C-alpha positions in Angstrom: -4.3 76.2 -42.8 -7.0 78.1 -40.9 -7.5 81.3 -38.9 -8.5 81.3 -35.3 -9.7 84.1 -33.0 -10.9 84.5 -29.4 -12.1 87.7 -27.7 -13.2 88.6 -24.2 -14.4 92.0 -23.1 -13.4 93.6 -19.8 -17.0 94.6 -19.5 -19.2 91.6 -18.9 -22.3 93.7 -19.7 -21.0 94.2 -23.2 -23.0 92.4 -25.9 -21.0 93.2 -29.0 -18.0 90.9 -29.0 -19.2 89.5 -32.4 -18.7 93.0 -33.9 -14.9 92.8 -33.4 -14.7 89.1 -34.2 -16.5 89.8 -37.5 -14.0 92.5 -38.4 -11.1 90.3 -37.5 -12.4 87.6 -39.8 -11.9 89.9 -42.7 -8.3 90.7 -41.5 -7.6 86.9 -41.6 -9.7 85.9 -44.6 -6.5 85.0 -46.5 -6.1 82.1 -44.1 -9.3 80.3 -45.2 -12.1 81.0 -47.7 -13.9 77.7 -47.6 -16.0 78.4 -44.4 -16.2 80.6 -41.4 -18.0 81.0 -38.1 -18.5 83.0 -34.9 -19.8 81.7 -31.6 -20.4 84.0 -28.6 -21.3 83.6 -25.0 -23.7 85.9 -23.0 -22.9 86.6 -19.4 -25.7 84.1 -18.5 -23.7 81.4 -20.3 -26.0 81.1 -23.3 -24.2 80.4 -26.5 -25.0 82.0 -29.9 -23.5 80.7 -33.1 -23.5 81.2 -36.8 -21.3 79.3 -39.2 -21.3 78.0 -42.7 -19.6 77.6 -46.0 -18.3 80.6 -47.8 -16.5 83.9 -47.2 -17.3 86.0 -44.1 -19.3 88.5 -46.2 -21.6 85.7 -47.4 -22.0 83.7 -44.1 -22.8 86.9 -42.1 -24.6 88.6 -44.9 -22.2 91.6 -44.8 -22.8 91.9 -41.0 -26.6 91.7 -40.9 -26.3 88.5 -38.8 -24.0 90.0 -36.2 -26.8 91.5 -34.0 -28.1 87.9 -33.6 -24.9 87.0 -31.8 -24.9 88.8 -28.4 -22.2 88.2 -25.9 -19.2 89.6 -24.1 -16.8 87.0 -25.3 -16.5 84.7 -28.3 -14.6 82.7 -30.9 -14.0 83.1 -34.6 -12.8 80.7 -37.3 -11.9 80.7 -40.9 -11.5 77.3 -42.5 -9.1 76.1 -45.1 -10.2 72.6 -46.1 -7.7 69.8 -45.5 -7.8 66.2 -46.5 -11.2 64.5 -45.8 -14.2 66.7 -46.6 -15.2 70.3 -46.5 -18.8 69.9 -45.3 -20.9 72.4 -43.4 -20.7 70.1 -40.4 -17.0 70.8 -40.2 -17.4 74.5 -40.1 -16.1 75.9 -36.8 -16.2 76.8 -33.9 -17.1 73.3 -32.7 -19.4 73.0 -29.7 -20.0 70.2 -27.1 -22.5 70.8 -24.3 -20.8 68.5 -21.9 -18.9 69.3 -19.8 -19.6 73.0 -19.1 -20.4 74.1 -22.7 -17.1 74.0 -24.6 -16.3 75.6 -27.9 -13.2 75.2 -30.0 -11.5 76.9 -33.0 -8.5 75.0 -34.3 -5.7 75.5 -36.9 -3.5 72.6 -37.9 -3.4 68.8 -38.1 -3.1 65.9 -35.7 -1.0 62.9 -36.8 -2.5 60.3 -34.5 -6.2 60.6 -35.2 -6.9 56.9 -35.5 -5.6 56.2 -32.0 -7.6 59.1 -30.7 -10.8 57.9 -32.4 -10.3 54.5 -30.8 -9.8 56.2 -27.4 -13.0 58.3 -27.8 -15.1 55.4 -28.9 -13.9 52.6 -26.6 -12.9 54.4 -23.4 -14.4 57.9 -23.4 -17.7 56.9 -25.1 -17.8 60.3 -26.9 -19.6 60.7 -30.2 -17.6 62.0 -33.2 -19.8 63.8 -35.7 -17.3 64.8 -38.5 -14.1 63.8 -40.1 -12.3 66.8 -38.7 -9.3 66.3 -36.4 -10.3 69.6 -34.8 -13.5 68.0 -33.4 -11.4 65.0 -32.3 -9.1 67.4 -30.3 -12.1 69.1 -28.7 -13.6 65.7 -27.8 -10.4 64.5 -26.2 -10.1 67.8 -24.2 -13.8 67.4 -23.1 -13.2 63.9 -22.0 -10.3 65.0 -19.8 -12.2 67.9 -18.4 -15.1 65.6 -17.6 -12.9 63.8 -15.1 -13.0 66.7 -12.7 -16.6 65.7 -11.9 -17.3 69.2 -10.6 -20.3 71.4 -11.0 -18.2 74.4 -12.0 -14.8 74.4 -13.7 -12.0 76.7 -12.7 -8.6 77.7 -14.2 -6.7 74.9 -12.6 -9.2 72.4 -14.1 -8.7 73.8 -17.5 -4.9 73.7 -17.3 -5.0 70.1 -16.0 -7.3 69.1 -18.9 -5.0 70.7 -21.4 -1.9 69.0 -19.9 -3.6 65.6 -20.2 -4.8 66.3 -23.7 -1.3 67.3 -24.8 0.0 63.9 -23.5 -2.3 62.2 -26.0 -1.8 64.3 -29.1 0.9 64.7 -31.8 0.9 67.3 -34.6 1.2 71.0 -35.5 -1.6 73.1 -34.2 -2.8 76.3 -32.4 -6.3 76.6 -31.0 -8.7 78.9 -29.2 -11.4 77.7 -26.8 -14.2 79.0 -24.7 -16.1 77.8 -21.6 -19.6 79.3 -21.8 -19.9 82.2 -19.4 -16.5 81.7 -17.8 -13.4 82.1 -19.9 -11.5 82.0 -23.2 -8.3 80.1 -23.6 -5.7 79.4 -26.3 -2.6 77.1 -26.7 0.0 76.1 -29.2 1.7 72.8 -30.1 5.0 71.9 -28.3 7.1 72.8 -31.4 5.4 76.1 -32.2 4.6 75.0 -35.7 1.3 77.0 -36.0 1.2 80.6 -34.8 -0.9 82.2 -32.1 -0.6 85.7 -30.6 -2.3 87.6 -27.8 -2.9 91.3 -27.2 -4.9 93.7 -25.0 -6.5 97.2 -25.2 -8.4 99.4 -22.8 -12.1 98.6 -22.8 -14.1 101.3 -24.7 -16.4 101.6 -21.7 -13.5 102.1 -19.3 -14.0 98.8 -17.5 -10.7 97.0 -17.5 -9.0 95.5 -20.5 -10.2 93.6 -23.5 -8.1 90.6 -24.6 -7.8 88.9 -28.0 -6.1 85.8 -29.4 -5.5 85.5 -33.1 -3.5 83.5 -35.7 -1.7 86.6 -36.9 -0.9 90.0 -35.3 -2.5 91.8 -38.3 -6.0 91.1 -36.8 -5.0 92.6 -33.4 -3.4 95.6 -35.1 -6.5 96.3 -37.0 -8.6 96.4 -33.9 -6.0 98.5 -32.0 -4.9 95.8 -29.6 -1.4 96.4 -28.3 1.2 94.6 -26.0 1.1 91.8 -28.6 3.1 88.7 -27.8 3.4 85.2 -29.1 2.1 82.2 -27.3 5.1 80.0 -26.8 5.4 76.4 -28.0 3.6 74.1 -25.5 2.2 77.2 -23.7 -1.5 77.8 -22.8 -3.2 81.0 -21.7 -6.6 81.3 -19.9 -8.4 84.6 -19.6 -11.4 84.3 -17.2 -14.3 86.6 -17.0 -13.3 89.9 -15.4 -9.7 88.6 -15.0 -6.2 88.9 -16.5 -4.4 86.3 -18.6 -2.9 83.3 -16.8 0.0 81.6 -18.7 1.2 78.1 -18.1 3.5 75.6 -19.8 1.1 72.7 -20.4 3.7 70.6 -22.2 7.5 70.9 -22.3 8.8 72.9 -25.3 10.2 70.4 -27.7 11.6 73.0 -30.2 10.8 76.5 -31.5 10.2 75.7 -35.1 7.5 77.8 -36.8 6.3 76.7 -40.2 8.4 78.6 -42.7 5.5 78.5 -45.1 3.9 81.3 -43.0 6.7 83.6 -44.0 7.2 82.8 -47.6 3.6 82.6 -48.5 0.7 82.3 -46.1 0.7 85.2 -43.7 0.0 88.8 -44.4 3.2 90.9 -45.0 2.2 93.3 -42.1 2.1 90.4 -39.6 4.9 89.6 -37.1 5.2 86.0 -36.2 7.5 84.9 -33.4 9.2 88.2 -33.5 9.9 88.0 -37.2 8.4 90.5 -39.6 6.9 88.7 -42.6 7.5 91.8 -44.8 11.2 92.1 -43.9 11.7 88.3 -44.3 10.3 88.5 -47.8 12.6 91.4 -48.5 15.6 89.3 -47.4 14.3 86.4 -49.5 14.4 88.7 -52.5 17.9 90.0 -51.8 19.2 86.4 -51.5 17.3 85.3 -54.6 18.9 88.2 -56.5 22.4 86.8 -55.7 21.3 83.4 -56.8 19.9 84.8 -60.1 23.2 86.6 -60.8 25.3 83.5 -60.1 23.0 81.3 -62.2 22.4 83.5 -65.2 25.6 85.6 -65.2 25.9 89.4 -65.2 25.6 89.6 -69.1 22.2 87.9 -69.1 21.0 89.9 -66.0 21.9 93.1 -67.9 19.6 92.1 -70.7 16.6 91.6 -68.5 14.0 94.2 -69.5 11.7 94.0 -66.5 11.2 92.2 -63.3 7.5 91.1 -62.8 6.0 89.7 -59.6 3.2 87.1 -59.5 0.7 88.6 -57.0 0.4 88.8 -54.2 3.1 87.3 -52.0 5.6 87.5 -54.9 5.5 91.3 -54.8 7.8 92.0 -51.9 10.6 89.7 -53.0 10.3 91.0 -56.6 10.9 94.5 -55.4 14.0 93.5 -53.6 15.2 91.5 -56.7 14.7 94.4 -59.0 16.5 96.8 -56.7 19.4 94.5 -56.2 19.8 93.7 -59.9 19.2 97.3 -61.0 16.4 96.2 -63.4 13.0 97.9 -63.9 10.1 96.6 -61.8 6.6 96.4 -63.4 3.2 95.0 -62.4 2.3 93.2 -65.6 -0.5 91.0 -64.3 -4.0 92.3 -64.0 -5.5 90.6 -60.9 -9.1 89.8 -60.7 -10.1 91.0 -57.2 -13.1 88.7 -57.2 -11.0 85.6 -57.4 -9.5 84.8 -54.1 -6.5 82.7 -53.1 -6.0 79.9 -55.6 -3.5 78.1 -53.5 -6.1 77.2 -50.8 -8.7 75.9 -53.3 -9.8 72.4 -52.5 -8.5 70.6 -55.7 -5.7 70.8 -58.2 -8.0 71.4 -61.1 -9.8 74.2 -59.3 -6.4 75.8 -58.5 -5.4 75.7 -62.2 -8.7 77.3 -63.3 -8.4 79.8 -60.5 -5.0 80.9 -61.6 -6.2 81.4 -65.1 -9.2 83.5 -64.0 -7.2 85.4 -61.3 -4.2 86.6 -63.3 -4.4 88.1 -66.8 -1.1 89.3 -68.4 -0.8 92.7 -69.8 0.5 92.0 -73.3 2.3 95.3 -73.8 4.6 94.6 -70.8 5.6 91.1 -72.1 5.8 91.6 -75.8 9.4 91.3 -77.2 11.0 91.6 -73.8 13.3 89.5 -71.6 11.1 89.0 -68.5 12.1 87.8 -65.1 9.0 86.5 -63.1 9.2 86.3 -59.4 6.9 84.0 -57.4 6.8 82.7 -53.9 6.0 79.0 -54.2 4.7 77.1 -57.2 5.7 77.3 -60.9 2.8 78.3 -63.0 4.1 81.0 -65.4 5.5 80.2 -68.8 7.6 83.2 -69.5 11.4 83.3 -70.1 13.1 83.3 -66.7 11.2 82.2 -63.7 12.6 82.8 -60.2 11.0 81.5 -56.9 11.8 83.0 -53.5 11.4 79.6 -52.0 12.9 76.2 -52.8 10.9 73.7 -54.9 8.1 72.0 -53.0 8.9 68.3 -53.2 7.0 66.7 -50.3 3.6 66.8 -48.7 2.7 69.4 -46.0 1.4 67.5 -43.0 0.5 70.3 -40.6 -2.6 71.8 -42.1 -1.9 72.6 -45.8 -3.1 70.4 -48.6 -0.6 71.0 -51.4 -1.8 68.1 -53.6 -0.4 64.7 -54.1 3.4 64.3 -54.6 3.0 63.4 -58.3 1.1 66.7 -58.9 3.9 68.8 -57.6 5.9 70.3 -60.5 9.2 69.5 -58.8 8.4 65.9 -58.2 11.3 63.8 -59.5 12.4 66.7 -61.7 15.6 68.8 -61.8 15.7 72.5 -62.7 16.2 71.8 -66.4 13.2 69.5 -66.7 11.1 71.9 -64.6 12.0 74.7 -67.0 11.0 72.5 -70.0 7.7 71.6 -68.4 6.6 75.2 -68.0 8.2 76.4 -71.3 10.7 78.7 -69.5 14.3 79.3 -70.6 15.4 78.9 -67.0 14.0 78.4 -63.5 15.9 79.6 -60.4 15.0 78.7 -56.8 16.1 80.2 -53.6 18.0 77.5 -51.6 16.6 76.1 -48.4 19.6 77.4 -46.6 19.0 81.0 -47.9 15.3 80.8 -47.1 15.9 79.8 -43.5 18.6 82.5 -43.2 16.3 85.2 -44.5 13.9 84.5 -41.6 16.4 83.5 -38.9 18.4 86.7 -39.4 15.4 88.6 -38.2 14.6 86.4 -35.2 15.0 87.7 -31.6 16.4 84.2 -30.7 20.0 83.5 -31.1 19.2 80.1 -32.6 16.2 79.8 -34.9 15.0 76.7 -36.8 11.9 76.2 -38.9 9.5 73.5 -40.0 10.7 72.9 -43.6 9.4 69.4 -44.4 7.7 70.4 -47.7 11.1 71.3 -49.1 13.2 68.3 -47.9 10.9 65.6 -46.4 12.3 66.0 -42.9 9.5 67.0 -40.4 9.7 68.4 -36.9 7.5 65.6 -35.4 7.8 61.9 -35.9 5.8 60.8 -38.9 5.0 57.2 -39.8 5.2 55.9 -43.4 1.7 54.7 -43.0 0.4 58.2 -42.2 2.1 59.6 -45.4 0.7 56.8 -47.6 -2.8 57.3 -46.2 -2.5 61.1 -46.7 -1.5 60.6 -50.4 -4.5 58.3 -50.9 -6.9 60.8 -49.3 -5.6 63.7 -51.3 -5.8 61.8 -54.5 -9.5 61.1 -54.2 -11.4 63.3 -56.8 -14.0 64.6 -54.3 -12.1 64.3 -51.1 -12.5 67.9 -50.3 -15.6 68.9 -52.2 -18.5 67.3 -50.3 -21.2 69.7 -49.3 -23.2 67.8 -46.7 -25.0 69.8 -44.0 -25.3 69.0 -40.3 -23.6 72.0 -38.7 -24.6 73.3 -35.2 -25.9 76.4 -37.0 -25.3 77.0 -40.7 -25.9 79.6 -43.3 -26.7 78.3 -46.8 -27.1 79.9 -50.2 -30.7 80.7 -49.4 -31.3 82.6 -46.2 -34.2 83.5 -44.0 -34.0 86.5 -41.7 -32.3 84.3 -39.0 -29.7 81.6 -39.0 -31.0 78.2 -40.0 -30.6 75.0 -38.0 -29.8 72.2 -40.4 -32.0 69.1 -40.4 -29.7 67.0 -42.5 -27.8 64.2 -40.8 -25.3 63.1 -43.4 -22.3 63.4 -41.2 -23.3 61.3 -38.3 -20.4 59.1 -37.2 -20.4 55.5 -38.3 -19.5 54.4 -34.8 -23.2 54.2 -34.0 -23.8 51.8 -36.8 -21.4 49.1 -35.5 -22.8 45.8 -34.3 -20.5 45.5 -31.3 -22.7 47.0 -28.6 
């Protein structure tokens, strides 16, 4: 899972797009803490970029780098590492000079990368520099756009290139792009699995409107963008310099099935995704979970529960609803280390375990000699009396941009509730049913019929998935260092040691092996 951003100012003389992009990165930092980047375009078409491993505060030195990134439009990206590597070279936005100076910020996964690599190598003759499917998608789009054979690109060319790219790709994704000096654009997969929203605001200089694309509405709200709407499945939008958004369906909508993981865990509670309030959906999850708890434990046991405790942060809202519905006291009994960030998106299972231990410290006085009900949103990690989860048990891999771990590392893998409880030393574990989870979100949807991507809970995915893909994914995720390499080679990177300006890396560790073949 990643965070993507794109911004274009109504004033082409503006040189501070990076200021707002930088602030928006902080609003979406929860979507990726492995790496981040910003790329801007001056009205002349010159591109400025800074990206590297680490949080936004580190990469941009608490904003000190931002004046080095002038431009009236730009892209932002926050990376959550998925299977493969997490090298500096895979920090985004990605850039290719031909054609027209293209940049790309991508969130999600492609399921047909081997076929696309073969196309790029044999037919398009385009070089792949990383293991990232985000770069593959950019290269495929660039190859399609190159076929225009024109000196200058226009909106129709971009739409045609996107339409052709969509014919070649399968997966769950949302992305933002930029053509140097000309336009920003964004699009969403034909099933709407990954989110993308657009908003506008009056330009501070009184020159038209500014437009912004983001993974979540919370970033637009923070920067006072309004008229926020979701990009629809299979839809693209282009915002040219000095112009207004142009929307087009570049692929027929196959379904409207956002990933339910956005609602039960990943997104900020104050975001609204596809017309559904994340906060209100979690409230409903808590109410439905309370009914399940009462049916499972019985009213006599419920009456003996001393306190309801959330496991921060996304367990807080459901726990409040559970406590209210059961009529039991609610307490914050975990002291959260604010310097330890999201453990769920750490690159390995061992790091996640250590991260949880460092992040959450129980307050002994709240637990001692009490019957405790713990409320979490996703994974079983606590070892206290009754454990209730506002989602079903995760039993299958996530294939659209979230590395959960291998199947055998999942606590619910080939276990029933009783054995799960025994494995975590709990008296009982209670899960919200998949039916109730879907209902909690669907009841808030503006659409009369609302389905979701729920493959992690049942093994049935929105898109076709080959058994070979799943087997390869398991192998990749089981490699000890599959997501912990630290090679350089980025377009512009920021390392641990910094000079006064961004550093261009000299290391070439991530050059594609295609150039080492003996068949040419």
